[in-house]
N, C-alpha and C positions, 0 to 999 in steps of 0.2 A: 526275539520277536517271533510271533507266530505267523506262519505262512500257510494259508489254507490250500494252496496249490502244491505244496511240497511238505507233506507230513514228516518226512525224514529229517527236515531241517531242525525240528524241535527235539527229536529223539537222539540226535547225535549219530544216527546211522548214515553211512555213505550212500549217496544216491546211485542207483543202478544206471549203467550206461546202455539203455535199451535201444538207442538209435544208431549206435556205431555200425551195425551191419548194413543199415540203410545208407549211411554216409559212404561206406565202402562201395556199395553197389552203384551209387550215383557216380562216384569217382571213376569207376570202371566202365559203366554202360551209358553214361549220359551222352557222350559224343556219338557213339555208334547208333544209339536210339534216335537222336536228332537227325543223323545222316540218313537213316532208313525211313523215318516217318515224316520228317520235314526237311528234305534236302535243300530247298531254297533258303531256308533259315540257316541251316548249318553252313552253307556256302558263304554266307555273309559274316560269319563269326571268325575272329582271329584266334585260332586254337593254340597259338604259340605262347600266349600269356597264361601263367599259373592262376588258378582260381583264388 
């Protein structure tokens, strides 16, 4: 089936993983960023739970 949003789906090519650097950056920097920019929000979150 043709997917206009994913041209690699028809060609049999593996899709590139372009977003994994961003996912890694979010995992590392999300909590410190919230604590710096939005300390009141960060204080209300339970950081002991895995995402």
